[in-house]
VMD Tcl script that draws the C-alpha trace (Angstrom):
set ca {
  {-43.50 -5.18 164.69}
  {-42.20 -2.85 162.01}
  {-39.05 -2.50 164.10}
  {-38.58 -6.28 164.14}
  {-38.92 -6.51 160.35}
  {-36.46 -3.65 159.91}
  {-34.02 -5.29 162.32}
  {-34.19 -8.64 160.49}
  {-33.46 -6.90 157.19}
  {-30.56 -4.98 158.74}
  {-28.99 -8.11 160.26}
  {-29.34 -9.88 156.92}
  {-27.71 -6.95 155.11}
  {-24.73 -6.85 157.47}
  {-24.26 -10.62 157.26}
  {-24.51 -10.65 153.46}
  {-21.92 -7.89 153.01}
  {-19.45 -9.56 155.36}
  {-19.96 -13.00 153.81}
  {-19.37 -11.62 150.31}
  {-16.13 -10.06 151.60}
  {-15.11 -13.47 152.96}
  {-15.81 -15.22 149.63}
  {-14.00 -12.56 147.59}
  {-10.86 -12.18 149.72}
  {-10.37 -15.08 152.15}
  {-12.04 -18.20 150.77}
  {-8.98 -19.38 148.80}
  {-6.44 -18.80 151.57}
  {-5.10 -21.76 153.54}
  {-5.27 -20.01 156.92}
  {-8.10 -22.28 158.05}
  {-8.04 -21.28 161.71}
  {-8.38 -17.58 160.89}
  {-11.07 -18.27 158.30}
  {-13.03 -20.35 160.78}
  {-12.92 -17.55 163.36}
  {-14.08 -15.02 160.79}
  {-17.00 -17.21 159.72}
  {-18.11 -17.71 163.31}
  {-17.75 -14.02 164.14}
  {-20.03 -13.11 161.22}
  {-22.98 -14.37 163.24}
  {-22.70 -12.31 166.46}
  {-21.36 -9.27 164.58}
  {-24.36 -9.20 162.24}
  {-26.71 -9.51 165.22}
  {-25.02 -6.95 167.47}
  {-23.95 -4.29 164.98}
  {-27.52 -3.09 164.33}
  {-28.23 -2.90 168.06}
  {-24.97 -1.22 169.04}
  {-25.37 1.29 166.21}
  {-28.90 2.18 167.39}
  {-30.32 0.79 164.18}
  {-33.78 0.18 165.49}
  {-35.86 1.98 166.07}
  {-34.52 4.58 163.65}
  {-34.88 7.96 165.35}
  {-34.63 11.49 164.05}
  {-32.25 14.00 165.56}
  {-35.08 15.26 167.75}
  {-37.35 12.53 168.99}
  {-40.84 13.11 167.63}
  {-43.29 10.25 167.80}
  {-45.78 10.32 164.96}
  {-49.00 8.76 166.33}
  {-51.63 6.90 164.36}
  {-53.59 9.37 162.31}
  {-56.82 9.36 164.28}
  {-59.26 11.06 162.00}
  {-60.28 10.51 158.40}
  {-62.35 13.05 156.52}
  {-63.74 13.32 153.03}
  {-62.97 16.82 151.83}
  {-66.28 16.99 150.01}
  {-68.89 15.37 152.28}
  {-66.91 14.86 155.51}
  {-67.90 11.20 155.72}
  {-65.64 8.52 157.24}
  {-64.63 5.35 155.44}
  {-67.39 3.11 154.19}
  {-67.32 -0.60 155.06}
  {-65.11 -1.61 152.13}
  {-62.57 1.10 152.92}
  {-62.53 0.01 156.56}
  {-61.69 -3.53 155.52}
  {-58.93 -2.24 153.25}
  {-57.43 -0.11 156.03}
  {-57.65 -3.01 158.48}
  {-55.97 -5.36 155.97}
  {-53.16 -2.86 155.46}
  {-52.57 -2.55 159.19}
  {-52.64 -6.32 159.68}
  {-50.30 -7.18 156.81}
  {-47.16 -6.78 158.91}
  {-48.74 -8.86 161.66}
  {-49.33 -11.68 159.20}
  {-45.71 -11.49 158.06}
  {-44.50 -11.70 161.67}
  {-46.72 -14.72 162.36}
  {-45.46 -16.52 159.24}
  {-41.87 -15.66 160.20}
  {-42.19 -17.12 163.70}
  {-44.02 -20.23 162.47}
  {-41.12 -21.04 160.16}
  {-38.63 -20.28 162.96}
  {-40.46 -22.82 165.12}
  {-40.28 -25.41 162.33}
  {-36.51 -24.95 162.05}
  {-36.04 -25.17 165.82}
  {-38.15 -28.34 165.96}
  {-35.99 -29.82 163.21}
  {-32.88 -29.17 165.33}
  {-34.52 -30.89 168.30}
  {-35.58 -33.88 166.16}
  {-32.06 -34.28 164.72}
  {-30.56 -34.01 168.20}
  {-32.96 -36.60 169.54}
  {-32.09 -38.97 166.69}
  {-28.42 -38.76 167.66}
  {-29.19 -39.54 171.30}
  {-31.36 -42.46 170.19}
  {-28.40 -43.79 168.22}
  {-26.17 -43.38 171.28}
  {-28.59 -45.25 173.53}
  {-28.66 -48.21 171.11}
  {-24.88 -48.27 170.63}
  {-22.02 -50.30 172.01}
  {-19.87 -47.77 173.88}
  {-16.08 -47.68 174.25}
  {-14.16 -44.92 176.05}
  {-10.96 -43.73 174.42}
  {-9.13 -40.88 176.15}
  {-11.19 -37.69 175.99}
  {-13.80 -39.12 173.63}
  {-16.22 -42.03 173.34}
  {-16.69 -44.46 170.46}
  {-20.23 -45.64 169.76}
  {-20.77 -48.57 167.42}
  {-24.22 -47.90 166.00}
  {-26.50 -48.50 163.03}
  {-24.98 -45.73 160.91}
  {-23.72 -45.89 157.32}
  {-20.54 -43.88 157.91}
  {-18.27 -42.64 160.67}
  {-19.16 -39.21 162.06}
  {-18.52 -37.16 165.19}
  {-20.83 -35.19 167.47}
  {-19.23 -33.31 170.33}
  {-17.20 -35.96 172.22}
  {-18.83 -38.91 170.49}
  {-17.53 -40.79 167.45}
  {-20.16 -42.99 165.82}
  {-18.83 -45.99 163.85}
  {-20.89 -48.52 161.85}
  {-21.46 -51.74 163.80}
  {-20.11 -53.73 160.87}
  {-16.70 -52.22 161.61}
  {-16.77 -53.17 165.31}
  {-13.72 -55.40 165.07}
  {-11.84 -53.46 162.44}
  {-12.17 -49.80 161.59}
  {-9.82 -47.40 159.88}
  {-7.85 -45.54 162.54}
  {-7.00 -42.69 160.19}
  {-10.69 -41.93 159.68}
  {-11.14 -42.01 163.43}
  {-8.18 -39.59 163.76}
  {-10.02 -37.29 161.37}
  {-13.06 -37.28 163.66}
  {-10.91 -36.86 166.79}
  {-9.63 -33.59 165.33}
  {-13.23 -32.46 164.84}
  {-13.78 -33.16 168.54}
  {-10.60 -31.43 169.71}
  {-11.40 -28.31 167.67}
  {-14.99 -28.30 169.00}
  {-16.51 -28.12 165.53}
  {-19.89 -29.32 166.80}
  {-20.36 -26.04 168.67}
  {-19.89 -24.16 165.39}
  {-22.50 -26.31 163.72}
  {-25.07 -25.83 166.49}
  {-24.49 -22.06 166.49}
  {-24.91 -21.81 162.71}
  {-28.06 -23.95 162.77}
  {-29.63 -21.75 165.45}
  {-28.74 -18.63 163.47}
  {-30.21 -20.21 160.34}
  {-33.42 -20.93 162.25}
  {-34.01 -17.22 162.88}
  {-32.75 -15.92 159.53}
  {-33.96 -18.77 157.34}
  {-35.08 -16.33 154.61}
  {-31.49 -15.39 153.73}
  {-30.35 -17.72 150.89}
  {-26.69 -16.91 151.55}
  {-26.88 -18.76 154.87}
  {-27.07 -22.10 153.10}
  {-23.84 -21.31 151.27}
  {-22.39 -20.07 154.54}
  {-23.15 -23.39 156.21}
  {-21.33 -25.19 153.42}
  {-18.33 -22.83 153.76}
  {-18.16 -23.46 157.51}
  {-18.29 -27.23 157.17}
  {-15.66 -27.05 154.43}
  {-13.32 -25.24 156.84}
  {-13.96 -27.98 159.42}
  {-12.97 -30.63 156.90}
  {-9.89 -28.68 155.80}
  {-8.74 -28.44 159.41}
  {-9.37 -32.12 160.07}
  {-7.59 -33.15 156.84}
  {-4.62 -30.98 157.74}
  {-4.46 -32.49 161.23}
  {-4.40 -36.04 159.86}
  {-1.69 -35.24 157.31}
  {0.46 -33.64 160.02}
  {0.52 -37.01 161.81}
  {2.65 -38.44 159.02}
  {0.24 -40.07 156.60}
  {1.09 -39.52 152.94}
  {-1.22 -37.20 151.03}
  {-1.70 -39.73 148.21}
  {-2.60 -42.48 150.68}
  {-5.06 -40.23 152.49}
  {-6.74 -39.12 149.24}
  {-7.11 -42.77 148.22}
  {-8.79 -43.40 151.56}
  {-11.20 -40.54 150.86}
  {-12.10 -41.96 147.46}
  {-12.67 -45.45 148.89}
  {-14.99 -44.04 151.55}
  {-17.02 -41.93 149.11}
  {-20.71 -42.78 149.13}
  {-23.83 -40.78 148.45}
  {-25.38 -39.96 151.81}
  {-28.00 -37.57 153.18}
  {-26.19 -36.20 156.24}
  {-27.73 -34.82 159.40}
  {-26.78 -31.13 159.52}
  {-25.83 -31.36 163.20}
  {-22.78 -33.56 162.84}
  {-19.71 -34.04 160.66}
  {-19.59 -36.83 158.12}
  {-16.24 -38.05 156.97}
  {-17.77 -38.04 153.50}
  {-18.85 -34.45 153.03}
  {-19.93 -33.59 149.45}
  {-16.90 -31.30 149.04}
  {-14.32 -33.93 148.16}
  {-12.94 -32.01 145.17}
  {-12.40 -28.90 147.31}
  {-10.71 -30.95 150.03}
  {-8.32 -32.57 147.60}
  {-7.57 -29.20 146.01}
  {-6.88 -27.66 149.41}
  {-4.63 -30.57 150.47}
  {-2.51 -30.29 147.34}
  {-2.50 -26.51 147.24}
  {0.68 -24.68 148.33}
  {0.30 -22.95 151.68}
  {-0.58 -19.27 151.47}
  {2.35 -17.00 152.26}
  {2.31 -15.20 155.59}
  {2.28 -11.93 153.68}
  {-1.18 -12.90 152.48}
  {-2.44 -12.37 156.02}
  {-2.40 -8.67 155.23}
  {-5.48 -9.38 153.13}
  {-7.48 -9.61 156.34}
  {-6.93 -5.88 156.88}
  {-9.77 -5.34 154.41}
  {-12.16 -6.25 157.23}
  {-11.41 -3.02 159.10}
  {-12.62 -0.55 156.44}
  {-15.59 -2.78 155.63}
  {-16.62 -2.95 159.28}
  {-16.10 0.81 159.64}
  {-18.25 1.55 156.59}
  {-21.03 -0.71 157.88}
  {-20.94 0.96 161.27}
  {-21.06 4.45 159.77}
  {-23.76 3.47 157.29}
  {-26.11 2.29 160.01}
  {-25.23 4.60 162.88}
  {-27.64 7.48 163.36}
  {-26.24 10.98 163.90}
  {-25.67 12.07 167.45}
  {-28.99 13.32 168.76}
  {-27.24 15.39 171.43}
  {-25.23 17.37 168.92}
  {-28.18 17.79 166.57}
  {-30.43 18.97 169.39}
  {-27.75 21.42 170.56}
  {-27.33 22.84 167.05}
  {-31.10 23.01 166.57}
  {-31.50 24.80 169.91}
  {-28.98 27.43 168.77}
  {-30.79 27.85 165.44}
  {-34.20 28.16 167.06}
  {-32.92 30.71 169.55}
  {-32.10 32.94 166.59}
  {-35.62 32.74 165.15}
  {-38.39 35.27 165.51}
  {-40.35 34.13 168.56}
  {-43.84 34.96 167.28}
  {-46.29 32.01 167.26}
  {-47.49 30.49 163.94}
  {-50.06 32.92 162.60}
  {-50.35 32.67 158.80}
  {-52.98 30.64 157.00}
  {-51.08 27.49 155.87}
  {-52.55 27.21 152.34}
  {-51.63 29.92 149.88}
  {-54.53 32.00 148.48}
  {-57.00 30.17 150.79}
  {-58.94 31.38 153.81}
  {-61.07 30.19 156.72}
  {-64.02 29.59 154.38}
  {-62.04 26.69 152.88}
  {-61.86 24.86 156.23}
  {-63.89 21.64 156.01}
  {-63.28 20.21 159.48}
  {-62.61 22.08 162.70}
  {-60.33 21.42 165.65}
  {-61.86 19.46 168.55}
  {-64.66 17.88 166.55}
  {-65.60 14.36 167.73}
  {-65.61 11.61 165.13}
  {-65.73 7.82 165.36}
  {-62.38 6.30 164.43}
  {-63.04 3.37 162.02}
  {-60.00 1.45 163.28}
  {-60.32 1.59 167.07}
  {-64.14 1.98 166.95}
  {-64.09 4.84 169.45}
  {-64.80 8.54 169.25}
  {-61.69 10.68 168.98}
  {-61.07 14.39 168.80}
  {-59.88 15.92 165.56}
  {-56.47 17.34 166.45}
  {-56.23 20.04 163.79}
  {-58.10 21.63 160.92}
  {-58.68 20.36 157.38}
  {-58.44 22.80 154.48}
  {-59.72 21.87 151.04}
  {-57.53 22.81 148.07}
  {-56.52 21.49 144.67}
  {-53.58 19.12 144.41}
  {-50.40 21.13 143.95}
  {-51.60 24.25 145.81}
  {-48.60 25.70 147.72}
  {-48.42 25.13 151.48}
  {-46.55 27.77 153.48}
  {-44.70 27.89 156.81}
  {-46.85 29.74 159.30}
  {-43.84 30.95 161.33}
  {-40.04 30.91 161.28}
  {-38.66 27.48 162.15}
  {-36.55 24.43 161.45}
  {-37.81 21.47 159.41}
  {-37.81 18.56 161.84}
  {-39.44 16.02 159.57}
  {-40.25 15.82 155.88}
  {-41.12 12.23 155.09}
  {-43.85 9.72 154.29}
  {-45.51 8.68 157.55}
  {-48.07 5.93 156.87}
  {-51.63 7.26 157.33}
  {-50.40 10.84 157.61}
  {-49.10 10.63 154.06}
  {-46.30 13.04 153.24}
  {-45.80 14.92 156.49}
  {-43.82 18.04 157.41}
  {-43.16 19.01 161.02}
  {-41.64 22.42 161.75}
  {-40.12 23.29 165.12}
  {-40.59 26.94 166.11}
  {-39.47 29.09 169.01}
  {-41.14 28.89 172.45}
  {-41.95 25.17 172.11}
  {-44.29 25.52 169.12}
  {-44.61 22.91 166.37}
  {-46.73 22.92 163.23}
  {-47.74 19.75 161.36}
  {-48.71 19.62 157.66}
  {-50.14 16.26 156.49}
  {-51.29 14.55 153.24}
  {-48.91 16.62 151.10}
  {-48.39 15.81 147.47}
  {-44.71 16.77 147.51}
  {-42.04 18.54 149.57}
  {-40.23 21.80 148.87}
  {-37.90 21.49 151.88}
  {-35.58 18.96 153.51}
  {-34.96 17.96 157.10}
  {-32.98 20.45 159.25}
  {-33.58 23.25 156.72}
  {-34.27 26.68 158.21}
  {-37.47 28.29 156.86}
  {-38.96 31.74 157.15}
  {-42.59 32.66 157.75}
  {-44.39 32.52 154.41}
  {-41.89 30.20 152.67}
  {-43.41 27.50 150.46}
  {-42.63 24.18 152.17}
  {-44.75 21.77 150.13}
  {-47.89 21.26 148.10}
  {-51.41 20.08 148.90}
  {-52.02 16.43 148.10}
  {-54.11 13.35 148.82}
  {-51.53 11.00 150.32}
  {-51.92 8.70 153.30}
  {-55.36 8.00 154.74}
  {-57.18 10.76 152.89}
  {-60.34 10.65 150.80}
  {-59.76 13.86 148.89}
  {-57.22 16.63 148.27}
  {-56.77 18.69 151.43}
  {-54.24 19.81 154.03}
  {-54.46 18.59 157.61}
  {-52.84 21.29 159.76}
  {-51.98 21.15 163.46}
  {-50.41 23.51 165.99}
  {-48.72 22.21 169.15}
  {-46.92 23.83 172.06}
  {-44.74 21.66 174.28}
  {-46.47 18.60 172.80}
  {-50.03 19.80 173.50}
  {-52.41 20.28 170.57}
  {-53.90 23.75 170.25}
  {-56.68 25.16 168.09}
  {-54.95 26.60 164.99}
  {-57.78 29.14 164.56}
  {-56.67 30.84 167.79}
  {-53.44 31.84 166.01}
  {-54.55 32.58 162.45}
  {-55.00 36.30 161.91}
}
mol new
graphics top color blue
foreach p $ca { graphics top sphere $p radius 0.5 }
foreach p [lrange $ca 0 end-1] q [lrange $ca 1 end] { graphics top cylinder $p $q radius 0.2 }
display resetview
């Protein structure tokens, strides 16, 4: 579920950047066909770029799955969460689930709205007087204004005997250019990314381009611009349009008139569209993870140069075995899954800020906040060994850094699902947990 939330945010980010580029560089140009294609391409590009760039799930150079932290210990009395703490932990874990449920409920509402609007159009069609005209059909229906929907042109019944052919020509161009497909696509996209406020401006931009193209098509048939603008003004009424079809009277009249009277953009201005290439490249690089193959190869070379002795130092500086508060292999009841689980490492009590040291030469594979683990460091050593250091207060290393045995890598803390300052320390070989006390000298 976390991956879904991350993916939605990533898609929204890509879309927002590209739409801002459109508004800044292309919105005022009169190359309507190109602008329409760019606006439509924003939708699949924003959806596919995160997937093609391996955006989710985000993986490290070496794939290490960090499981749910299975054991919670109080460093003073070794007691698990009390009932209030259990409820808090459960609420934290369920928060993302609630967000996902709310998200899908709203998606369903938007999809139902599309179905209702579509049904209303078909109801109009079924109650209409139909005439076939070439590659389209005219439906005289109980509608306030002329509009088009795919191959249908709906005209008010009151204009059955006499309707303005120039307005009909406007709608015929909508049909020929297949604008209804654009509208359906944008409405479906909006249904799944309804939380992005820029989409509502995007929808207006797309419908504006449709009107610009239709206006241009009518004017190219020989009608005078002044006569056509007068026709627009005469037809202007305040309406509440259905988002699935094109009204002749869109609430963008000022923009349409400005675009009709505006000099055509020079062909040289098409070079402006080159800006899309660096923007797209930057987005791709920003979201693409490094090559895991190359990183693993480099890491293998680095590890091969390390001393091959297993991790043997005590992980907390100036501490000893007497400071261990919980042993490896001890059974405890997990408060989340309500089952007994085995403690996979040892817990060492220490004051916050006490230095934590690398127990063998290695490469830092992870140094990040990992939910219930808190601040976690994972070191990869020679011969398939790994050491894990959880609940740290802070880091003293970064990912991919080479460390020597005894180097300070972080500091004891109380982060994640911890009830007191301590270090949770694990030793693994080839993914299998081992008892750290078997290695500590």
